[in-house]
C-alpha positions in Angstrom: 0.0 0.0 0.1 1.0 3.6 -0.4 2.6 5.1 2.9 2.2 8.7 3.8 4.4 11.0 1.8 6.5 13.9 3.2 4.9 17.3 3.3 6.8 20.5 3.4 5.0 23.5 5.0 6.0 27.1 5.9 4.3 29.9 7.8 5.4 33.3 7.4 4.7 33.8 11.0 6.8 31.3 12.6 9.1 29.7 9.9 9.2 26.4 8.3 10.5 24.8 11.5 7.6 26.1 13.6 5.0 24.9 11.1 4.0 21.1 12.2 2.3 19.3 9.1 1.8 15.6 8.6 0.3 13.3 6.0 -2.1 10.4 6.2 -3.1 7.5 4.1 -6.2 5.6 4.3 -6.6 2.1 2.6 -10.5 1.8 2.2 -10.0 -1.8 1.0 -8.2 -3.0 4.3 -9.4 -0.4 6.5 -5.9 0.6 7.4 -4.8 4.1 8.4 -1.2 5.3 8.1 0.1 8.4 9.8 3.6 10.1 9.2 5.5 10.9 12.4 4.3 14.3 12.5 0.7 13.3 12.8 1.6 11.1 15.9 3.2 14.2 17.3 0.4 16.5 16.6 -2.0 14.0 18.3 0.2 13.8 21.6 1.6 10.4 20.6 4.8 8.5 19.5 4.8 6.0 16.7 4.1 2.8 18.3 2.0 4.1 21.3 -1.3 3.5 19.6 -2.8 2.1 16.0 -4.3 5.1 14.3 -7.9 4.4 13.1 -10.4 6.6 11.8 -12.3 6.3 15.0 -9.4 7.7 16.9 -9.0 10.4 14.3 -12.6 11.5 14.9 -12.1 11.1 18.6 -9.5 13.7 18.7 -11.5 16.3 16.8 -13.3 19.1 19.0 -16.8 18.0 19.8 -18.2 21.3 18.3 -16.5 20.5 14.9 -16.7 16.7 14.9 -20.1 16.3 13.1 -19.2 19.1 10.4 -16.0 17.5 9.6 -17.6 14.1 9.5 -20.2 15.4 7.0 -17.6 16.7 4.8 -15.4 13.7 4.9 -18.2 11.4 3.9 -19.5 13.5 1.1 -16.0 13.2 -0.4 -15.6 9.5 0.0 -19.0 8.9 -1.6 -18.5 11.2 -4.6 -14.7 11.4 -4.8 -12.6 14.5 -5.1 -11.0 16.9 -2.7 -12.0 18.2 0.7 -10.6 20.8 3.1 -11.7 21.6 6.6 -10.4 24.2 9.2 -11.2 22.7 12.7 -9.9 22.0 16.3 -8.3 18.8 17.6 -7.7 18.0 21.2 -4.4 16.1 21.6 -3.6 13.3 24.0 -2.4 15.9 26.6 -5.7 17.9 26.3 -4.2 20.7 24.5 -6.1 22.3 21.7 -4.8 22.7 18.1 -6.1 24.7 15.3 -5.4 22.7 12.1 -6.4 22.5 8.4 -7.0 19.3 6.9 -7.1 18.6 3.2 -7.0 15.7 1.2 -8.4 13.6 -1.7 -10.8 10.5 -1.8 -10.0 8.1 -4.7 -13.2 6.5 -6.0 -12.9 3.7 -8.8 -16.5 2.4 -10.3 -18.3 4.1 -7.4 -16.3 2.6 -4.7 -13.8 4.2 -2.2 -10.2 3.1 -2.8 -8.3 5.2 -0.7 -8.0 8.6 1.0 -4.6 10.6 1.1 -4.0 14.0 2.6 -2.4 16.2 5.0 -3.0 18.2 8.3 -1.2 21.5 9.0 -1.0 22.8 12.5 -1.8 26.6 12.4 -2.1 27.1 16.2 1.2 29.0 16.4 0.7 31.0 13.2 -2.7 32.0 14.7 -1.5 32.9 17.9 1.5 35.2 16.5 -1.0 36.9 14.0 -3.4 37.5 17.0 -0.7 39.0 19.2 0.7 41.0 16.4 -2.7 42.5 15.6 -3.4 43.3 19.3 0.2 45.0 19.4 -0.6 46.9 16.2 -4.0 48.0 17.5 -2.4 49.2 20.8 0.2 51.1 19.0 -2.2 52.8 16.5 -4.4 53.8 19.3 -1.5 55.5 21.2 -0.5 57.1 17.8 -4.0 58.3 17.3 -4.3 59.6 20.8 -1.0 61.5 20.6 -2.3 63.2 17.0 -5.4 64.3 18.8 -3.5 65.8 21.4 -1.3 67.6 19.2 -4.3 68.9 17.3 -6.0 70.2 20.3 -2.9 72.0 21.4 -2.8 73.8 17.9 -6.2 74.8 18.4 -5.8 75.9 21.9 -2.8 78.1 20.8 -4.5 79.7 17.7 -7.9 80.3 19.1 -6.9 80.8 22.9 -9.5 78.0 24.1 -9.4 75.3 26.6 -8.9 71.6 25.9 -12.5 70.6 25.9 -13.5 73.2 23.6 -10.5 72.2 21.2 -11.8 68.5 21.5 -15.3 69.9 20.7 -14.3 71.6 17.4 -12.8 68.5 16.1 -15.6 66.2 17.2 -18.4 68.5 15.8 -16.4 68.7 12.5 -16.1 64.8 12.4 -19.8 64.4 12.9 -20.6 67.0 10.2 -18.5 65.8 7.8 -18.3 62.0 8.5 -14.5 62.3 8.8 -12.9 60.5 11.7 -11.5 62.7 14.5 -8.2 61.1 14.0 -8.1 62.0 10.3 -9.1 65.7 11.0 -6.4 65.8 13.6 -3.6 64.3 11.2 -4.6 66.9 8.7 -4.3 69.7 11.2 -1.2 68.8 12.6 0.5 68.4 9.0 -0.7 71.9 8.1 0.9 73.3 11.4 4.0 71.6 10.7 4.3 73.2 7.2 5.0 76.9 7.6 4.7 77.6 4.0 1.0 76.6 4.3 0.1 78.9 7.3 -2.8 80.3 5.0 -4.2 76.9 4.4 -4.0 76.3 8.4 -6.1 79.5 8.9 -8.8 78.6 6.6 -9.0 74.9 8.0 -9.5 76.5 11.5 -12.1 78.9 10.3 -13.8 75.8 8.6 -13.6 74.0 12.1 -15.5 77.0 13.7 -18.1 77.3 10.9 -21.7 76.2 12.0 -23.1 73.3 9.5 -26.5 72.7 8.3 -26.8 69.9 11.0 -25.8 72.5 13.7 -27.1 76.0 12.5 -27.0 77.4 15.8 -23.6 76.4 16.8 -21.5 79.5 17.4 -17.8 79.9 17.3 -15.9 79.1 20.3 -15.0 82.0 22.3 -11.2 82.3 23.5 -10.2 81.9 27.0 -9.8 85.2 28.7 -6.1 86.2 29.5 
């Protein structure tokens, strides 16, 4: 019978050494399932500790994913062709893994002959990408806050108003124009940092103070008394 082949996997997040992937081969005639060494490791075993079976394979799938994975696998075995599932498995040490299983069911004369495929452990990749996204979100939030504070400072200096009044101008303009406060603040800071655009800065500040159709009664913010 055909034994599991080697599969080479690469993850941009963790590199090739950190991306565990293994292959399997199921002989439907004899009912024998073969795993590569990597699949034993992924399921928390060593070769020789257990005999892989289809029942054992499903026993390790997360209970919430088991039925759907079974339906897709069964459909492929009946009609032949490729299948792919993203799901969770629980290894022998009760650790959860996020995996991608893909394979091909070989059907001849209406009869299932074999199923070949591979499983890639994406747990480390997803963990790294989640951490990276969270880190970038925090950095973005801090950067946005800094930009808004700079814009408030510019308005406070130009119009001689308080911090709350400066933010109110930014917030009202954002509401009137449907432009995010951070974007308005960034434009204001950019103009303030370009001496040759002083006229544009004055025009922009005047625009921030102008009453809008949605707020016709809004009056220009009065400066703070010296």
